[in-house]
N, C-alpha and C positions, 0 to 999 in steps of 0.2 A: 301230772296233775295230782293234787292231794285232796281228794274229796272227803266228805265227812263220814261216808258209809262205804265200807268195802263190800265187794260182791261181784256178781257177774250175771250174764244171761245164759248160763249153761243149762244142760239138760236136767240138772238137779233142781232147777227152779230157784236158784239164788237170786236175791234182789240185785238190781243194777246199782252200780256205784252212784251215790247221790252227789250231785254237783252243786256247790254253793255259788249262786249267781248274783251279781250286782246289776241292777237295772237303772240305766241313765236315760231320762226322758220319759215323763209320765203323761204323755198326751193321749190323743184319741185312740191310736192303734194300741198303745200299751194298755189302756183301760178296757177296751172292748175285746182285745184279742190276746196279747202276750201274757199279761198277768193272770187272767182266768185260765189260760192253758198251762202256765207254770204251776198253778194250783192243781189242775187236773192231773198233771204229770208229777205229782208230789213224790212219787217213788224215785224219780230221777233228778229232781231239782228242789233246792231250798232257796227262797229269796232271802239273801243275806244282807243286802244294802240297797238303798234307793237314792237317786239324785234327780232333782228338778229345780228349776229356777223359782218355782212358786212354793213358799212355805205352807200355804193352805193345802195345795195338792199333796205335798209331802206328808202333811199331818193326816189327811183323810186316807191316803193310800197306805201309809205305814200302819195306821190303826187297823185297816181292813185286812192287811196281809201279815200282821204280826211282826213287823220290823221295828225293833227298838229305836227310840228317839236318837240314841247315840250313833245309829247307823243310817241316819237320814241326812242328806247333804244338799246344799243349794249350788254346789260347784262339783263338776265331775272330777277335777283334779284333787279336791279335798277327799272325795270318796276313794280315789285310787291311792292317795297317801295313807289313808286309814287302813286299807286292806281288809283281810279276813274273808276272802272269797277266792274262788278258783277261776271263774269265768265272768265275762262282762257282756251285757247286751246294750248296744248303743242305739237308742230309739229317739235320739234328739233330732232337731231340724238342722238343715245346712250340711256342710261337709263333715264327715266323720273321721277324716284322716288324722287330724292331730290327736284326738282322744284314742283312736285305735292304735296309733303308734305308741302312745304313752302306755296304754294297757298291755300291749304285746311286749314292750321292753321290760315290763315288770313281771313277765312270765305268765300272764293270763291268756286264756283262750277267748276269742272275741267273735261275737255275732254283731255285725254292723248292718243296720237297715240300709236299703238303697236310697239314693246313690251313695256309694262310698265317698266319692269326691267329684268335683266338677271340672277339673283340669288335669291334663297329663302331668304337669309339673308337680302337682301335689303328691303323686304316687311314687316319686323317686325313692323315698326311704323304704317303702314297702316292696319295691322291685329290686332292691339291692342284691346283687349276686355274691358279693363278698363284703368283708368288714363286719363290724359289730351287729349290723341289722340283717345280715344274710340269714335267710330262712325264717324270718319273723312271720311272713305271710302264710306259712304253712299252718298256723294256728288261727287263721282268719276265715270266717264265713261271711259272705255278703248275702243279705236276705232277699232272695228271689223265691218266694214260697211256692209259686205255681209250678216250679220245676219239680217239687217234691210231692205234689198232689198225686195220690194213687192213680187217678184217671190219666194223668200225664205219663206216669211211669208205665202204665199199661199200653198207652199209645206208642211210646218209644219202643217197647218190646215188639208190638205188632209191626211197626215200621221196619224194625231190624229184620223181621221175617220176610218183609216185602222187598228188601234190598237196601235198607238203610238210607243215609243222606243222598246217595247217588240216585236213588229211585224217585226222589221228590220232584214232581213237576211244578208244583205251586203250593205256597202257603198263604192263605188269605185270612187276615185277622180283622174283626170288627169289634170295637168297644163302644157300647152304648152307655154313656156316662151321665147320669142325673147329678143333681147338686149333692154336695157332701151332707147338707142338712137333711135332704130327703133320705139318703142312705142310712143316716145315723139316728133318725127319729125314734126307731124302736129301742135304742139303747138307753134313752132317757138319762144322758150324762148330765151331771150338774154343771152349771155355768162356771166358767173360769173365775176364780176369786178376784182377779185383778190386783194382786198384791206383789207383782214383780216390779222392782225399781226401774223406772223409765230409763235411767242412765245405763243400766245393765242391758236393757233391750236395745238401746241405740248402739251401744258398743258391739253387741252381737250382730245387729244388722249390718254394721260397717264391715265387720270381719267376714260375714257371709258374702259380701260383694267382691272380695279380693280374688277368689278362684274364678268367679264369673268374668271379671275383668281380664284375668290371664287367659281365659278360654276365648273370649269374644272381642276383647278390646274395650276401652273406656267409653267409646261413642257408638256402640252397637245400636242399631235401630230397635225400637220396641218389638217389632215383629220377630226379629232375630232372637231377642231375649225370650220372648214368649214361646217360640218353637223349641228353643233349647231347654226351657223349663219343663214343657210338656214331655219332651223326649226323655230327659234325665230323671224326672220325678214319677212318670207314669208309664210311658211307652217302653221303658226299660224292662218292665215285666214281660211284655210281648217279645222283646228282643231276647230275653233269657230263654223263652220257649223255642224261638227260631234257632238259637245257638245249640240248644240241647238236641233238637231234632235234625237239623240240617247243617250245622256249623255256622260260624259268624257270617253275616251277609258280606258278599264281595264288594258291594258299593250301593250308594243311594243315587238313583237316577232322577227322582222327582220328589219335590216337597211342596206342599200347599197348605195355606191357612184360610179358613173362611168361617163366618159366624152363622149360627143357627138362627132362624127367624124368631125363635122363642127366647134367645139369649138376652139378658138384661145388661144394664150398665155394670161394668166390672167383671162380667162373666168371661171366661176364656173362650177363644175360638175353637173350632174343630180343626183337626190336622189330618193330612193324608201323606203317606210316605211309601215309596215303592222302589224296587231295585232288583239286583240279581243275587242269587244264592251262590255259595262257594262251589257247588257242583253243577252249575248250569241252569238250575230252575229259577223261578222268580218268587218274590214276596210282595204282598201289599198289606199295608196297615192303615186302617181308617179309625181314628180316635174321634168319636162324635160326642161333643159336649152338648147335651140338651137338658137344661136344668129341670124341666118338668116331666122328663121321661118316666114311665111307671116304675121301672126297677133297673138296677145295674145288670148288664149282661155282656159277657165277652165270648165271642165265638172264634175259635181257631180251627180252620179247616186245612187239612193236609191232603193233597191230591196226588196220587201216583197211578201207574198204569193199571194196577189191579183193583182200584177202588179209592175210597176216601175214608179218612179218619177225622172226626170232628169232636172237639171239646167245647162244652158250654160251661163257663164259670159264672156262678152267682156273685153277689156282692161279697167282697172279702171279709166284711165285718160280721157276716152271719155264719157262725162256726158250725152249725149243724145242718146246713143246706149243702148237699153234695154237688160236686162237679159231675157232669154227665159226659160220657164218651159214647159216641155212636159210630159203629164200624159198618161201612157199606161195601159190598162186594158182589160178585156174580159175573155173568157174561151173557151176551146175546139177548139183552133186554130182560133177563131174568135176574133181578136184583134181590139181595137179602140184606137185612139190617139187624145188627145186634147192639143192644144198649147196655152199658156198664156204669154202675155207680159204686161208691164206697163210703162207709160211715166216717172215715177219717179225712179231714181236710188238709190242704197244703201247709197251713201254719203249724198244725200239730205235728205233721210228718217232718217239717223243717226243724222243729225243736228236738225231735228224737234224733235227727241227723246231727244237730249241734251237740247233743249229749255224746254221740259216738265220736265226734271230733275231740271233745274235751277229755273223754275217758280212754279212748283207744287210738286217737290220732287218725281216724278214718277221714280221708280227704273230702271236703264238701264239693257239691256240684259247681259252685261258683265262688271265686275269690278275687284277688286283686287283678288277675289277668282279664277276667270277665268284666270287672268294673272298668278297666282300661278300654275294653272293646266297646262298652256303652259310650264312653267319651268319644272315641273315634267315630262311631256311627252318628252321634248327635252333632258333632262338628261337620261331618259330611252333609248332614241334612240341612243345617243352617247355611252352609256354603252353597248348596243348590238353591235354596230360597233366596239368598243374597244375589246370586248370579242372575236369577230370573227377574228380579225386581230392581236391580241396581243399588242394593243396600251396601254401604261401606262395611267392611269386615276386616278386623285386625286380630291380634292375638293368635293363639294356636290355630283357631278355625280358618284363618286366612290361608293356611297351608294344607287344608283338608282336601 
């Protein structure tokens, strides 16, 4: 990597090497989380280029973060052609595989938001063991920020002391998910300018269906597509935590969808998934969409013979609200509890890890293999749902 500022994090207090980063996709997460954090971490990152379909969003964001007009692009490919940066953050919607491959082949380090892709067939180039693409994925991080949260890292260390993945009896996850509008009201984001060419949006929508068709088949039931979307776009965060703490799940035994009484027309259903862990324990995930619920809350409870470890995550959009770790232990009905919090959140810690990948080659916690594990899990989940309700299922998931 050829960053713009040499240095290091040595005992002499040298400045870290500054990474010139290009940001593609300036939607909600970019505006509320990534760009403010890149600004906060200005000793490590300089925003060198921007890409978004909307000229209005590009203009507003470029002006705010001091990116010159000649480094603002309405196409990711044009931004990559122009160059002038070391690393790329892909925060766009849909599959990130084509742009990730393009950026990696040009020598850039890449942070791709989840999901990396939606079908196993997409990942072939990134999984190449030989040929010109061999080793490309070594410079790829997939954005599961909750793995990097200091509370998660503390839990992982405590679990290792208790016996590691083999000691886990059960992992229980509950996500209480209000509407996106409710979660984002505090941010007061401007309304989208509505200046994207409808033909461009239509072509993008068509392209985004291709990997879904490969994964599920052309005639997948709406319920199958819905569960696949929930799993790949949201539950993947919970899967990343399960993988970190107990290894990839061994399988999905049960999958269910149902609607909350408060859900309105067009609202997603809730989902329940359960199965076995790699070392013999069990997991349960309940993703509960309730549009009017007071606040986003995710609870991850890890139970082992000596006690329990519980994480409570707030809304990911609130950067200064810490995750809480509660450690429960004791014996003979004499229980003690310890609570841990940290001022740094998962998104910020993830960006620091991305900087380490770009400057030192430090491997990320998740890359293409973990993205493939998400796809495997999601296809197992929809296969269980299809089997239970008699839905037709083709594509890759038919063999899950």
